[in-house]
N, CA, C and O atoms as a CHARMM CRD file, in Angstrom:
* protein
*
  268
    1    1 SER  N      0.28200   1.68200  -8.46800 PROA 1      0.00000
    2    1 SER  CA     1.26800   2.79000  -8.36300 PROA 1      0.00000
    3    1 SER  C      1.29700   3.82700  -9.06600 PROA 1      0.00000
    4    1 SER  O      1.67500   4.95400  -8.74700 PROA 1      0.00000
    5    2 VAL  N      0.82700   3.39100 -10.20000 PROA 2      0.00000
    6    2 VAL  CA     0.07200   4.73000 -11.40700 PROA 2      0.00000
    7    2 VAL  C     -0.26500   5.32500 -11.09800 PROA 2      0.00000
    8    2 VAL  O      0.38000   6.37200 -11.05600 PROA 2      0.00000
    9    3 LEU  N     -1.91300   5.28300 -10.44200 PROA 3      0.00000
   10    3 LEU  CA    -2.99300   5.99200  -9.79700 PROA 3      0.00000
   11    3 LEU  C     -2.29800   6.52200  -7.86800 PROA 3      0.00000
   12    3 LEU  O     -2.95500   7.39500  -7.29900 PROA 3      0.00000
   13    4 SER  N     -1.42500   6.10100  -7.33500 PROA 4      0.00000
   14    4 SER  CA    -0.76500   6.43600  -6.41300 PROA 4      0.00000
   15    4 SER  C     -0.21700   8.15500  -7.15100 PROA 4      0.00000
   16    4 SER  O     -0.59900   9.24600  -6.72900 PROA 4      0.00000
   17    5 PHE  N      0.77400   7.91000  -8.34700 PROA 5      0.00000
   18    5 PHE  CA     2.24400   8.70500  -8.55300 PROA 5      0.00000
   19    5 PHE  C      0.83400   9.78700  -9.25700 PROA 5      0.00000
   20    5 PHE  O      1.26900  10.67500  -9.99000 PROA 5      0.00000
   21    6 TYR  N     -0.19000   9.77700  -9.15100 PROA 6      0.00000
   22    6 TYR  CA    -1.13200  10.69600  -9.88300 PROA 6      0.00000
   23    6 TYR  C     -1.83300  11.61200  -8.42400 PROA 6      0.00000
   24    6 TYR  O     -2.38600  12.70300  -8.56700 PROA 6      0.00000
   25    7 GLY  N     -1.72000  11.12400  -7.46000 PROA 7      0.00000
   26    7 GLY  CA    -2.57100  11.00800  -6.33200 PROA 7      0.00000
   27    7 GLY  C     -3.88900  10.68300  -6.17400 PROA 7      0.00000
   28    7 GLY  O     -4.56600  11.44500  -5.48400 PROA 7      0.00000
   29    8 VAL  N     -4.33800   9.84600  -6.59900 PROA 8      0.00000
   30    8 VAL  CA    -5.88100   9.22500  -6.89100 PROA 8      0.00000
   31    8 VAL  C     -5.19100   8.04800  -6.09000 PROA 8      0.00000
   32    8 VAL  O     -4.11400   7.45300  -6.12900 PROA 8      0.00000
   33    9 ASN  N     -6.78900   7.99800  -5.06800 PROA 9      0.00000
   34    9 ASN  CA    -6.73300   7.14400  -4.43300 PROA 9      0.00000
   35    9 ASN  C     -7.87700   5.95700  -4.76400 PROA 9      0.00000
   36    9 ASN  O     -9.05600   6.21400  -5.00600 PROA 9      0.00000
   37   10 LEU  N     -7.33700   4.69100  -4.73000 PROA 10     0.00000
   38   10 LEU  CA    -8.41400   3.77400  -4.98900 PROA 10     0.00000
   39   10 LEU  C     -9.19400   3.13500  -3.59700 PROA 10     0.00000
   40   10 LEU  O     -8.47900   2.57200  -2.76800 PROA 10     0.00000
   41   11 THR  N    -10.35000   3.21200  -3.40900 PROA 11     0.00000
   42   11 THR  CA   -11.24100   3.56200  -2.66400 PROA 11     0.00000
   43   11 THR  C    -12.22900   2.13500  -2.54300 PROA 11     0.00000
   44   11 THR  O    -12.70300   1.91800  -1.42800 PROA 11     0.00000
   45   12 LYS  N    -12.50800   1.28600  -3.51400 PROA 12     0.00000
   46   12 LYS  CA   -12.72000   0.28400  -3.46800 PROA 12     0.00000
   47   12 LYS  C    -13.15400  -0.34000  -4.95700 PROA 12     0.00000
   48   12 LYS  O    -13.73200   0.26100  -5.86300 PROA 12     0.00000
   49   13 ILE  N    -12.58800  -2.07500  -4.92700 PROA 13     0.00000
   50   13 ILE  CA   -12.00200  -2.75000  -6.22800 PROA 13     0.00000
   51   13 ILE  C    -13.31000  -3.93400  -5.93100 PROA 13     0.00000
   52   13 ILE  O    -13.56800  -4.61400  -4.93800 PROA 13     0.00000
   53   14 GLN  N    -13.85100  -3.83700  -7.03800 PROA 14     0.00000
   54   14 GLN  CA   -14.88600  -5.41600  -6.99300 PROA 14     0.00000
   55   14 GLN  C    -14.71900  -6.13400  -8.24100 PROA 14     0.00000
   56   14 GLN  O    -15.17400  -5.47300  -9.17500 PROA 14     0.00000
   57   15 SER  N    -14.16200  -7.40700  -8.64500 PROA 15     0.00000
   58   15 SER  CA   -14.30900  -8.06800  -9.62500 PROA 15     0.00000
   59   15 SER  C    -15.52700  -8.88000  -9.92400 PROA 15     0.00000
   60   15 SER  O    -16.40200  -9.04200  -9.07300 PROA 15     0.00000
   61   16 LEU  N    -15.59000  -9.35200 -11.02500 PROA 16     0.00000
   62   16 LEU  CA   -16.60100  -9.93400 -11.65700 PROA 16     0.00000
   63   16 LEU  C    -15.93900 -10.95500 -12.83500 PROA 16     0.00000
   64   16 LEU  O    -15.11400 -10.59900 -13.67600 PROA 16     0.00000
   65   17 PRO  N    -16.60500 -12.54500 -12.65700 PROA 17     0.00000
   66   17 PRO  CA   -16.15400 -12.75200 -14.17900 PROA 17     0.00000
   67   17 PRO  C    -16.77900 -12.75200 -14.85400 PROA 17     0.00000
   68   17 PRO  O    -17.99700 -12.62300 -14.73900 PROA 17     0.00000
   69   18 ILE  N    -15.86500 -12.96700 -16.24700 PROA 18     0.00000
   70   18 ILE  CA   -16.64400 -12.75800 -18.46500 PROA 18     0.00000
   71   18 ILE  C    -17.47400 -13.48100 -17.86300 PROA 18     0.00000
   72   18 ILE  O    -17.30000 -13.57300 -16.64800 PROA 18     0.00000
   73   19 ILE  N    -18.17400 -13.93300 -18.22900 PROA 19     0.00000
   74   19 ILE  CA   -18.95900 -15.37200 -18.95000 PROA 19     0.00000
   75   19 ILE  C    -18.71400 -15.34100 -19.55400 PROA 19     0.00000
   76   19 ILE  O    -18.72700 -14.32900 -20.25500 PROA 19     0.00000
   77   20 GLY  N    -17.98200 -17.05700 -20.04100 PROA 20     0.00000
   78   20 GLY  CA   -17.63200 -17.34900 -21.51900 PROA 20     0.00000
   79   20 GLY  C    -16.28800 -17.34700 -21.63600 PROA 20     0.00000
   80   20 GLY  O    -15.86000 -18.12700 -22.48800 PROA 20     0.00000
   81   21 ARG  N    -15.33200 -16.58700 -20.92700 PROA 21     0.00000
   82   21 ARG  CA   -14.25300 -16.56400 -20.72800 PROA 21     0.00000
   83   21 ARG  C    -13.15900 -16.84300 -19.86100 PROA 21     0.00000
   84   21 ARG  O    -12.41500 -15.91000 -19.55900 PROA 21     0.00000
   85   22 GLU  N    -12.97200 -17.85300 -19.46700 PROA 22     0.00000
   86   22 GLU  CA   -12.19200 -18.19200 -18.59000 PROA 22     0.00000
   87   22 GLU  C    -10.92200 -17.64200 -17.98600 PROA 22     0.00000
   88   22 GLU  O     -9.84400 -17.37900 -18.51800 PROA 22     0.00000
   89   23 TRP  N    -11.46900 -17.50300 -16.31200 PROA 23     0.00000
   90   23 TRP  CA    -9.91200 -17.07100 -16.23800 PROA 23     0.00000
   91   23 TRP  C     -9.50200 -15.56400 -16.42000 PROA 23     0.00000
   92   23 TRP  O     -8.40600 -15.12300 -16.07200 PROA 23     0.00000
   93   24 GLU  N    -10.82000 -14.58500 -17.19200 PROA 24     0.00000
   94   24 GLU  CA   -10.76400 -13.12700 -17.13200 PROA 24     0.00000
   95   24 GLU  C    -12.12600 -12.85600 -16.47900 PROA 24     0.00000
   96   24 GLU  O    -13.22600 -13.40700 -16.44100 PROA 24     0.00000
   97   25 TYR  N    -11.37300 -11.41800 -15.83300 PROA 25     0.00000
   98   25 TYR  CA   -12.47000 -10.65400 -14.97500 PROA 25     0.00000
   99   25 TYR  C    -12.41600  -8.89300 -15.79800 PROA 25     0.00000
  100   25 TYR  O    -11.65600  -8.38800 -16.62500 PROA 25     0.00000
  101   26 GLN  N    -13.80400  -8.32600 -14.94800 PROA 26     0.00000
  102   26 GLN  CA   -14.15500  -7.12000 -15.18200 PROA 26     0.00000
  103   26 GLN  C    -13.71000  -6.65600 -13.44500 PROA 26     0.00000
  104   26 GLN  O    -13.65000  -7.29400 -12.39300 PROA 26     0.00000
  105   27 PHE  N    -13.44800  -5.16300 -13.84400 PROA 27     0.00000
  106   27 PHE  CA   -12.84000  -4.47100 -12.16200 PROA 27     0.00000
  107   27 PHE  C    -13.66700  -3.70700 -12.43400 PROA 27     0.00000
  108   27 PHE  O    -13.91200  -3.41200 -13.60400 PROA 27     0.00000
  109   28 TYR  N    -14.47500  -3.05800 -11.12100 PROA 28     0.00000
  110   28 TYR  CA   -15.17700  -2.01400 -10.94600 PROA 28     0.00000
  111   28 TYR  C    -14.05200  -1.30100 -10.05500 PROA 28     0.00000
  112   28 TYR  O    -13.16900  -1.95500  -9.50100 PROA 28     0.00000
  113   29 VAL  N    -14.13800  -0.15300  -9.97800 PROA 29     0.00000
  114   29 VAL  CA   -13.28800   0.50400  -8.55000 PROA 29     0.00000
  115   29 VAL  C    -14.10600   1.67600  -8.84900 PROA 29     0.00000
  116   29 VAL  O    -14.69100   2.15400  -9.82100 PROA 29     0.00000
  117   30 ASP  N    -13.83800   2.03900  -7.18100 PROA 30     0.00000
  118   30 ASP  CA   -14.44000   3.81200  -7.05800 PROA 30     0.00000
  119   30 ASP  C    -12.48000   4.36000  -6.94700 PROA 30     0.00000
  120   30 ASP  O    -11.43800   3.76300  -6.67500 PROA 30     0.00000
  121   31 LEU  N    -12.75000   5.40900  -7.23300 PROA 31     0.00000
  122   31 LEU  CA   -11.35900   6.38200  -7.34700 PROA 31     0.00000
  123   31 LEU  C    -12.24700   7.71700  -5.79900 PROA 31     0.00000
  124   31 LEU  O    -13.37900   7.99300  -5.40300 PROA 31     0.00000
  125   32 THR  N    -10.76700   8.12300  -5.46500 PROA 32     0.00000
  126   32 THR  CA   -11.09800   9.59300  -5.09200 PROA 32     0.00000
  127   32 THR  C     -9.67200  10.52200  -5.42400 PROA 32     0.00000
  128   32 THR  O     -8.53600  10.05000  -5.44800 PROA 32     0.00000
  129   33 PHE  N     -9.97400  11.71000  -5.62800 PROA 33     0.00000
  130   33 PHE  CA    -8.84800  12.32000  -6.20800 PROA 33     0.00000
  131   33 PHE  C     -9.00300  13.99300  -5.88800 PROA 33     0.00000
  132   33 PHE  O    -10.07600  14.53200  -5.61700 PROA 33     0.00000
  133   34 PRO  N     -7.85400  14.60300  -5.96900 PROA 34     0.00000
  134   34 PRO  CA    -8.70800  15.92500  -5.43600 PROA 34     0.00000
  135   34 PRO  C     -8.05900  16.90800  -6.65100 PROA 34     0.00000
  136   34 PRO  O     -8.29800  18.07700  -6.34900 PROA 34     0.00000
  137   35 ASP  N     -7.62700  16.85400  -7.39300 PROA 35     0.00000
  138   35 ASP  CA    -6.98900  17.53800  -8.50800 PROA 35     0.00000
  139   35 ASP  C     -7.53200  16.50300  -9.66200 PROA 35     0.00000
  140   35 ASP  O     -7.16000  15.34100  -9.83100 PROA 35     0.00000
  141   36 ILE  N     -8.61500  17.31300 -10.49100 PROA 36     0.00000
  142   36 ILE  CA    -9.46900  16.34400 -11.83100 PROA 36     0.00000
  143   36 ILE  C     -8.32300  16.35900 -12.86300 PROA 36     0.00000
  144   36 ILE  O     -7.98000  15.35200 -13.48300 PROA 36     0.00000
  145   37 GLU  N     -7.70100  17.68900 -13.01500 PROA 37     0.00000
  146   37 GLU  CA    -6.52200  17.07500 -14.22400 PROA 37     0.00000
  147   37 GLU  C     -5.68400  15.89200 -14.61500 PROA 37     0.00000
  148   37 GLU  O     -5.59200  15.10400 -15.55500 PROA 37     0.00000
  149   38 ARG  N     -4.70400  16.30900 -12.62100 PROA 38     0.00000
  150   38 ARG  CA    -4.38600  14.76600 -12.71600 PROA 38     0.00000
  151   38 ARG  C     -4.99700  13.76000 -12.73600 PROA 38     0.00000
  152   38 ARG  O     -4.17300  12.94100 -13.14200 PROA 38     0.00000
  153   39 TYR  N     -6.48200  12.94100 -12.46400 PROA 39     0.00000
  154   39 TYR  CA    -7.15100  12.34800 -12.85100 PROA 39     0.00000
  155   39 TYR  C     -6.94900  12.07100 -14.00500 PROA 39     0.00000
  156   39 TYR  O     -6.62600  10.92700 -14.32500 PROA 39     0.00000
  157   40 HSD  N     -7.10500  13.13800 -14.96600 PROA 40     0.00000
  158   40 HSD  CA    -7.24300  12.40700 -16.05300 PROA 40     0.00000
  159   40 HSD  C     -6.10000  11.90400 -17.18000 PROA 40     0.00000
  160   40 HSD  O     -6.26200  11.24900 -18.20900 PROA 40     0.00000
  161   41 GLN  N     -4.72700  12.53800 -16.50600 PROA 41     0.00000
  162   41 GLN  CA    -3.96800  11.82900 -16.57800 PROA 41     0.00000
  163   41 GLN  C     -2.90600  10.92200 -16.47900 PROA 41     0.00000
  164   41 GLN  O     -1.91300  10.65500 -17.15600 PROA 41     0.00000
  165   42 SER  N     -3.72600  10.27900 -14.77200 PROA 42     0.00000
  166   42 SER  CA    -3.85600   9.00800 -14.64200 PROA 42     0.00000
  167   42 SER  C     -4.54200   7.77500 -15.31900 PROA 42     0.00000
  168   42 SER  O     -4.14300   6.61600 -15.43600 PROA 42     0.00000
  169   43 LEU  N     -5.86700   8.46900 -15.78900 PROA 43     0.00000
  170   43 LEU  CA    -6.91600   7.83800 -17.06500 PROA 43     0.00000
  171   43 LEU  C     -5.70200   7.25100 -18.21900 PROA 43     0.00000
  172   43 LEU  O     -5.32500   6.08500 -18.33800 PROA 43     0.00000
  173   44 GLU  N     -5.29300   8.32500 -18.91800 PROA 44     0.00000
  174   44 GLU  CA    -3.95400   8.30300 -20.31000 PROA 44     0.00000
  175   44 GLU  C     -3.15900   7.50200 -20.02500 PROA 44     0.00000
  176   44 GLU  O     -2.72400   6.87000 -20.98700 PROA 44     0.00000
  177   45 ALA  N     -2.59900   7.13900 -18.65100 PROA 45     0.00000
  178   45 ALA  CA    -1.23300   6.46100 -18.49300 PROA 45     0.00000
  179   45 ALA  C     -1.62200   5.57300 -17.99100 PROA 45     0.00000
  180   45 ALA  O     -0.62200   5.11200 -17.44000 PROA 45     0.00000
  181   46 ILE  N     -2.90100   4.58800 -17.64000 PROA 46     0.00000
  182   46 ILE  CA    -3.07300   3.41000 -17.54400 PROA 46     0.00000
  183   46 ILE  C     -3.87900   2.73600 -18.98500 PROA 46     0.00000
  184   46 ILE  O     -4.07000   1.52200 -19.04400 PROA 46     0.00000
  185   47 ARG  N     -4.26700   3.55800 -19.98500 PROA 47     0.00000
  186   47 ARG  CA    -4.57800   3.01700 -20.96300 PROA 47     0.00000
  187   47 ARG  C     -3.65400   2.49100 -21.70300 PROA 47     0.00000
  188   47 ARG  O     -4.16600   1.84900 -22.62100 PROA 47     0.00000
  189   48 PRO  N     -2.21000   2.47100 -21.71800 PROA 48     0.00000
  190   48 PRO  CA    -1.17700   0.96600 -22.60800 PROA 48     0.00000
  191   48 PRO  C     -1.42500   0.17700 -21.46700 PROA 48     0.00000
  192   48 PRO  O     -0.71100  -0.77300 -21.78500 PROA 48     0.00000
  193   49 LEU  N     -1.83700  -0.10100 -20.52200 PROA 49     0.00000
  194   49 LEU  CA    -1.58800  -1.48600 -19.77900 PROA 49     0.00000
  195   49 LEU  C     -2.67500  -1.81100 -19.96500 PROA 49     0.00000
  196   49 LEU  O     -2.55300  -1.33500 -21.09400 PROA 49     0.00000
  197   50 ILE  N     -3.83600  -2.23500 -19.96200 PROA 50     0.00000
  198   50 ILE  CA    -5.25400  -2.36500 -19.92900 PROA 50     0.00000
  199   50 ILE  C     -5.77700  -2.92600 -21.05400 PROA 50     0.00000
  200   50 ILE  O     -5.64100  -2.45300 -22.18200 PROA 50     0.00000
  201   51 SER  N     -6.61000  -4.32200 -20.67400 PROA 51     0.00000
  202   51 SER  CA    -7.49700  -4.24600 -22.89400 PROA 51     0.00000
  203   51 SER  C     -8.66100  -3.31300 -22.68900 PROA 51     0.00000
  204   51 SER  O     -9.23000  -3.32400 -23.78000 PROA 51     0.00000
  205   52 GLY  N     -9.36400  -2.46300 -21.83400 PROA 52     0.00000
  206   52 GLY  CA   -10.01000  -1.44800 -21.77400 PROA 52     0.00000
  207   52 GLY  C    -11.22800  -0.93800 -20.67700 PROA 52     0.00000
  208   52 GLY  O    -11.51600  -1.44300 -19.59200 PROA 52     0.00000
  209   53 LEU  N    -11.88400   0.34700 -21.41600 PROA 53     0.00000
  210   53 LEU  CA   -11.86100   1.54000 -19.81500 PROA 53     0.00000
  211   53 LEU  C    -12.63200   2.00900 -19.99000 PROA 53     0.00000
  212   53 LEU  O    -12.73000   2.89800 -20.83600 PROA 53     0.00000
  213   54 LYS  N    -13.53100   1.59900 -19.24400 PROA 54     0.00000
  214   54 LYS  CA   -14.78900   2.70200 -19.03900 PROA 54     0.00000
  215   54 LYS  C    -15.45200   3.31900 -18.07100 PROA 54     0.00000
  216   54 LYS  O    -16.14100   2.76400 -17.21500 PROA 54     0.00000
  217   55 THR  N    -15.15700   5.05900 -18.24900 PROA 55     0.00000
  218   55 THR  CA   -15.51700   5.62900 -17.54300 PROA 55     0.00000
  219   55 THR  C    -17.17300   5.68800 -16.42100 PROA 55     0.00000
  220   55 THR  O    -17.47500   6.86300 -16.21700 PROA 55     0.00000
  221   56 LEU  N    -17.83700   5.01600 -15.97200 PROA 56     0.00000
  222   56 LEU  CA   -19.73300   4.77600 -15.73400 PROA 56     0.00000
  223   56 LEU  C    -19.88100   6.08300 -15.11400 PROA 56     0.00000
  224   56 LEU  O    -21.00900   6.47500 -15.41100 PROA 56     0.00000
  225   57 GLY  N    -19.14600   7.14700 -14.22900 PROA 57     0.00000
  226   57 GLY  CA   -19.28200   8.19100 -14.10900 PROA 57     0.00000
  227   57 GLY  C    -18.27200   9.16600 -13.16000 PROA 57     0.00000
  228   57 GLY  O    -17.41300   8.60500 -12.48000 PROA 57     0.00000
  229   58 GLU  N    -18.40100  10.67700 -13.13300 PROA 58     0.00000
  230   58 GLU  CA   -17.49500  11.11100 -12.31400 PROA 58     0.00000
  231   58 GLU  C    -18.32300  12.35700 -11.55000 PROA 58     0.00000
  232   58 GLU  O    -18.84200  13.22800 -12.24900 PROA 58     0.00000
  233   59 TYR  N    -18.44100  12.41300  -9.87000 PROA 59     0.00000
  234   59 TYR  CA   -19.04700  12.72900  -9.26700 PROA 59     0.00000
  235   59 TYR  C    -17.73500  14.03300  -8.25800 PROA 59     0.00000
  236   59 TYR  O    -16.55700  14.06200  -7.90300 PROA 59     0.00000
  237   60 PRO  N    -18.65300  14.66700  -8.21900 PROA 60     0.00000
  238   60 PRO  CA   -17.93400  15.87200  -7.57000 PROA 60     0.00000
  239   60 PRO  C    -18.54900  15.02100  -6.01500 PROA 60     0.00000
  240   60 PRO  O    -19.54500  14.32800  -5.80500 PROA 60     0.00000
  241   61 GLU  N    -17.02400  15.63700  -4.83800 PROA 61     0.00000
  242   61 GLU  CA   -17.38200  15.28600  -3.87400 PROA 61     0.00000
  243   61 GLU  C    -18.44400  16.07100  -3.56900 PROA 61     0.00000
  244   61 GLU  O    -18.73600  17.13100  -4.12200 PROA 61     0.00000
  245   62 GLY  N    -19.23000  15.33800  -2.35300 PROA 62     0.00000
  246   62 GLY  CA   -20.08200  16.59900  -1.75600 PROA 62     0.00000
  247   62 GLY  C    -19.63400  16.13700  -0.10800 PROA 62     0.00000
  248   62 GLY  O    -18.92100  15.21600   0.29300 PROA 62     0.00000
  249   63 ARG  N    -20.63300  17.55700   0.85800 PROA 63     0.00000
  250   63 ARG  CA   -20.19500  17.63100   1.89100 PROA 63     0.00000
  251   63 ARG  C    -21.95600  16.74500   2.35200 PROA 63     0.00000
  252   63 ARG  O    -22.92400  16.82700   1.59700 PROA 63     0.00000
  253   64 GLN  N    -21.98000  16.17400   3.35100 PROA 64     0.00000
  254   64 GLN  CA   -22.83100  15.07500   4.27900 PROA 64     0.00000
  255   64 GLN  C    -23.19200  15.64800   5.15400 PROA 64     0.00000
  256   64 GLN  O    -22.37600  16.02600   5.99400 PROA 64     0.00000
  257   65 THR  N    -25.34500  16.09200   5.36300 PROA 65     0.00000
  258   65 THR  CA   -25.84600  16.72400   5.69400 PROA 65     0.00000
  259   65 THR  C    -26.25300  15.97000   7.26300 PROA 65     0.00000
  260   65 THR  O    -26.28600  14.77900   7.57200 PROA 65     0.00000
  261   66 ALA  N    -26.46200  16.88600   7.85700 PROA 66     0.00000
  262   66 ALA  CA   -26.91700  15.73900   9.29500 PROA 66     0.00000
  263   66 ALA  C    -28.87200  15.98400   9.32400 PROA 66     0.00000
  264   66 ALA  O    -29.50800  17.03100   9.20500 PROA 66     0.00000
  265   67 ILE  N    -29.29300  14.77300   9.49900 PROA 67     0.00000
  266   67 ILE  CA   -30.71900  14.46800   9.91600 PROA 67     0.00000
  267   67 ILE  C    -30.77800  14.94400  10.83900 PROA 67     0.00000
  268   67 ILE  O    -31.82400  14.90600  11.48700 PROA 67     0.00000
C-alpha cells in the first residue's frame, strides 16, 4: 500500500530463502513508476518497515523497436 500511495507499481516479486536463517527470506522486486521523485519518496517511506533495502539498478523505460 505504501508503494501504491506513491504511484509505484510492483510488476514482479521473487522470494528466496536466506541460507542458514530458518523462515527468513530475501525479496527481489521489479517496479515501474512515472515520477522518479515520488519513487525515491516511496523508498524512504518503506525503509523503517523493512530490515534492509538494496537497489540493484534504476533504468529508464524505453521504447521497443520492431525487428
